[in-house]
Every structure is written in structure tokens, then in C-alpha cells.
C-alpha positions in Angstrom: 0.0 0.0 0.0 1.4 3.3 -1.1 0.1 6.6 0.3 0.4 9.7 -1.8 1.4 12.1 1.0 1.4 15.2 -1.3 -2.2 14.5 -2.4 -3.2 13.9 1.2 -1.7 17.2 2.3 -3.3 19.1 -0.6 -6.7 17.6 0.2 -6.3 18.5 3.9 -5.2 22.1 3.1 -8.0 22.7 0.7 -10.6 21.2 3.1 -9.2 23.4 5.9 -9.3 26.5 3.7 -12.9 25.9 2.5 -14.0 25.2 6.1 -12.5 28.5 7.3 -14.0 30.4 4.4 -17.5 29.0 5.0 -17.3 29.8 8.7 -16.1 33.3 7.9 -18.9 34.0 5.5 -21.4 32.6 7.9 -20.0 34.9 10.6 -20.3 37.9 8.2 -24.0 36.9 7.7 -24.5 36.9 11.5 -22.7 40.2 11.8 -24.9 41.7 9.0 -28.0 40.6 10.9 -26.8 42.1 14.1 -26.0 45.4 12.3 -29.5 45.3 10.9 -30.9 45.0 14.4 -28.8 47.9 15.6 -29.9 50.0 12.6 -33.5 49.3 13.3 -33.2 50.1 17.0 -31.9 53.6 16.2 -35.1 55.6 16.2 -33.9 59.2 16.4 -34.6 61.7 13.6 -32.3 61.4 10.6 -30.6 58.3 12.1 -33.9 56.4 11.8 -34.2 57.2 8.1 -30.6 56.4 7.3 -30.8 53.2 9.4 -33.9 52.0 7.5 -31.8 51.9 4.3 -28.8 50.4 6.1 -31.1 47.8 7.6 -32.3 46.7 4.1 -28.7 46.5 2.8 -27.6 44.6 5.8 -30.4 42.1 5.4 -29.6 41.6 1.7 -25.9 41.1 2.7 -26.9 38.5 5.3 -29.1 36.6 2.8 -26.2 36.6 0.3 -23.8 35.3 2.9 -26.2 32.5 3.9 -26.8 31.6 0.2 -23.1 31.3 -0.3 -22.8 29.0 2.7 -25.8 26.9 1.5 -24.3 26.6 -2.0 -21.0 25.4 -0.5 -22.7 22.8 1.6 -24.8 21.5 -1.3 -21.7 21.4 -3.6 -19.8 19.4 -0.9 -22.7 17.0 -0.6 -22.9 16.6 -4.4 -19.2 15.7 -4.4 -19.6 13.2 -1.7 -22.8 11.6 -3.2 -21.4 11.4 -6.7 -23.4 11.3 -9.9 
């Protein structure tokens, strides 16, 4: 039995990188949701009007981050399951 150590190291490195990337994008989505909550809780004069636009943008960013995470998970499952 011969183990290709280089291929094993590459696979481990790519797996680690993708995992860190998905976790980072998910954390950005959570951050966007918390920024939206903070923007919606600001209810004073001009800050409320500016916060409403920022709240919508933060919500769209959060949805985009969660969509990227979901796509990465589905792609990984498709690789595992095969065709």
C-alpha cells in the first residue's frame, strides 16, 4: 500500500481553507443581521431614516452570505454523493 502524501496534504489544506472560508462567510452573515438589528433600533430623527436603508442593505448582505454557505454545503454534498 502506497500513500500519496502530497495529495493527502493538498486535500487537507483545501478542506481546511474551505471550512475556514465558509465559517467566515457565515460569521459575516450573522454580523450583518446584528448590524440590521442595531440599525432598526436607532429611532432618532435622521438616524432612523438612514438606518432603514442600512437595515435593508444589511439584510440583503446577510441573505447573500447564507446563500453562499448553503451553496458550498450543497456542492460538498454533491461531491460526496457522486453522480
